[in-house]
Every structure is written in C-alpha cells, then in structure tokens.
C-alpha positions, 0 to 999 in steps of 0.5 A, a space after each residue: 868081756 864083762 862079768 857081773 861082780 855084785 848085784 842087788 835086786 831092785 824093789 818098789 819104794 816102801 816105808 815098811 822096813 828099817 828107816 830108809 829114804 826110798 819114799 822121799 827120794 833125793 834132791 840136791 844131795 849126794 848119795 854114797 854106797 859101798 859094795 863088795 865085789 865077788 870078782 876082780 878085773 881090769 876095769 868096771 862099769 855100774 848099772 843104775 836102775 829106775 825100775 819103779 820110777 814113774 819119771 826119768 831119773 837124772 844123775 848130775 854126776 857119778 864117781 867110783 873109788 876104792 873104799 877106805 873106811 865108812 864114807 871115806 875113799 882112797 883119794 888116788 883111786 877116785 874115778 869119774 863115771 860116764 854114761 854114753 860118753 857123758 858125765 851125767 846120766 838119764 835113766 828112763 822111767 821103769 828102765 835101767 842104764 849101764 855106765 861106760 867102762 872105767 879104769 879102776 882095777 879091783 881084786 875079788 873081795 875088794 869094796 868099792 864106793 859109788 857116789 851119785 850126785 842127784 841135783 834134781 828131785 828124784 821122786 820115790 827111789 827104786 831101792 834094795 831095802 835090806 842091804 846090811 851095809 851102810 849108805 850115806 848122803 849129804 847136801 850138795 855135790 860131794 862126788 870128790 869128797 875123799 874123807 866123806 865128812 860131808 855125808 851126815 846121814 846114814 841108812 842100811 839100804 841101797 838106792 838106784 845101784 843095781 849092779 857092778 860089772 868087771 872086765 874079767 871074761 869069767 862065765 862061772 858066776 853063781 847066782 843065789 835066788 831067794 828071799 830074806 835068807 838069801 838076802 842075808 837077814 840075821 848076818 852081822 850088818 856091815 861085815 859082809 857075812 851073808 851066805 853069798 859072801 861066805 860062798 864066794 870066799 869058799 869057792 873063789 867064784 863071783 857070787 851074786 845075791 838075788 835075794 829080796 827079804 820077804 819075797 815070794 816065789 808065786 805071788 807079787 807083794 807091794 812090800 817084798 817085790 815081784 814074784 820070783 818067777 817074774 823077776 828071774 829074768 831081770 835079777 839073774 838071767 840078765 846078768 853077765 857071766 852067770 854059770 850056776 843058779 842056786 834056788 832057795 825059794 818058797 818059804 814065805 809062800 808057805 809062811 804068810 799071805 800079803 794084803 794090800 797094805 801090809 804083810 799078814 802072817 797066817 798059820 796056813 793054808 797059803 799054797 800047796 806043795 804042787 803049786 810050789 813045785 810048779 814054780 820051781 819047775 818054771 825057774 828050772 826050765 827058764 834057767 836051763 834055756 839060758 844055759 845055766 846049771 841049776 841047783 836046788 836048795 832045800 828049805 832050812 828048818 823053821 819049826 817054832 818060827 812065826 812061819 810055822 804050823 801044821 800046814 807049813 810042816 806038811 808043805 815044807 816036807 813035801 817040797 823038800 822031799 821033791 827037791 831031794 828025790 825028783 832028780 829035776 835039779 842038776 844037783 841038790 844042796 840039802 840045807 835043811 839037814 845041815 842046819 837041823 836042830 831038834 823039833 824041826 827047828 834051826 840048830 841053836 848054834 845057827 839060829 839068829 834068834 827068830 827060829 827062821 833066819 840063820 846067824 853068821 855061823 849058819 850062813 857059813 854052813 850053808 856056803 859049805 854045803 853049796 860049795 860041795 855041789 857047785 
C-alpha cells in the first residue's frame, strides 16, 4: 500500500512571483527537481499534474534517483520511470497521471531527484510557485546525466510534479493546509526548514505540505490558487495514507482582497469572522467524512504587518477565540500564543522581517506546538 511522502499543491501559471518558467513552459528541454521525502519505503511512484494545462502534456521520458548535490545524482541509484508500462507519459489537459512503482527504496528524510524530458512544447506549465528549493533545466535529453552539468538554468519553483508516494503502508501522514506560512515563506531556501519539515523531524511521521503562498480560504485568486474549501479534495483528501489534517487558514482572507490583475492589499473589511468560521466548518466536515482527525491552528500574530488593521485585529481575535473554545476541532495548536511578541506582533526572535512570516526558529516553535497535539 502506498503512502504519500511528498506533495506540492498545483497552481495556475503566473509571472507575478520570483522569476519562473511557468508562462513560457518547456520545449526540447530536461527539467530536474529535488524533493525531500517524509517517509521511506520499498519503492516509489510519482504523480504528475497538468491541472491547469489547456492541452495534453507529453513527457518523452522520466527518471528518479537519489540526490547527490545540486543537480547531480548518485549514478548507481538512477531508475527509469514508466507510466502504464510505457517509458513516456501523456497527461490529459486539466488532469493528472500516476507513474508505475519503481524499485528505489528511500528512507524518511531522503532527497530524491526527478528528471523529466520534455521534447514537445508544453505551453504554460502547471507549477508550484514557491518551492524554496532549486530546480534545474537544460537543453535536450539529460535524463541520465549523473553530474548535472548539462543543466544551465535554475529557478525556485516546481513544475508538473505534484506528489511522490512510497510503498510503505502507513496511514499516519499529517497534512498541513494553508497559505504562505504553511508553504514556508521566510524559511531558508534550499535547507528544508519549513514547519512541515520541522514537524516531520519531530514526529517521525510523513508530513505533507498543502500550502500555497497567498491562498485564501473563501475566494479564488488568479495568482494564488483556488480557494481552500475547493482545493481541499485534490490537495489533501486525494493523497494516500493521510490520518491527520492541520488547518492554518484565513490570514489572507482577513488581510487582502484580489483584483483581476494583481493582489491589492487593503486594511479591511475583507471578510467577517462568521464567514471564516463557516469555511473552517466546511473543511472540518469534509475532512471528518474522509476519516481524518482535524486539528485547528490559531492564526499567528501579525500586528504591524501589511495585513494588519483594526478590522484585521477584531476578526483574527474572533476567529482564534472560536478555534480555541468552540470544541469543533479535535485538537487545537495554539500558534498565536506560542509565537506572540509585544503589540500583537510576532516575537522578534521568530520574525522573518515582515512581521507576517516566521523565520526558521519560528517554524521550529510551530512544529513543537503541533507535535504536542498530534
């Protein structure tokens, strides 16, 4: 039985982030991506997503290997991937595709490298904008290039790769569901210091990161993905082996509204607490129906940030009070109190610098709090 050991939530191609290749896509190139697995197993398989593709995605070939350093892989570990027994893949428009199991046996915490050869024009690419990890591309077929010397461009996004499952038979994976705080904004790039990584290290359990920077719980966004209540099925419930869900969502609903072209930050009003509570109740209902235990996380302090204002203060207090006291979640991870500094702000020791996102130390504290209720 398979357990999902790594995932990234798909997003619509967009140029409003740090430089990425999502709008231009790929043609006659190889794409190499490195991910850290939250569980080990006796084999693995990959999940490719073309969720926002307007035409089918053709992959000429794919490999997986243990990561060495940078774009390099351990030569003896390289395996060819197949899809339905074929060495190539066709992912339908707005669809996804699971690969066949392959005989590479990773341990929990191992990094693996997935390489795709894209010999036909992909068009704009379904991607995950904020990977906080380096991806590589180069011309031609570089599937079996162990040293990675042919990869001459880099970015910090993931493309088409939406999941890695391991043959482990576990049902205790934890999914973290939220926005940029869950995604890991403010953590050290390339170091796997998100709170999902810290929580996996503390608990020894697979922890899946279903965060999207800028995501809202109640409203769709051209830049920041489908609303949380809509993407829950695809990004959490559809994954194998998930037993617990931690919900940390609503900060952006409070803090900004979205125009057709770009995000516009406003002091409020955006939504009221009762609307956010209804959204949380919908997530709880659907997660419980899928057999998950559901943990509510209070919103971290964000006083002094560009999301802050009188309306934001009131609504965030009301939402956090409900999460703590209503008894509707199976357990509560009180991140707000653990990260609190003066003036309803993040404690300076945990502040990345924008008064909104934690740093590596802050993410460690979040993981400690969540581990105590899981």
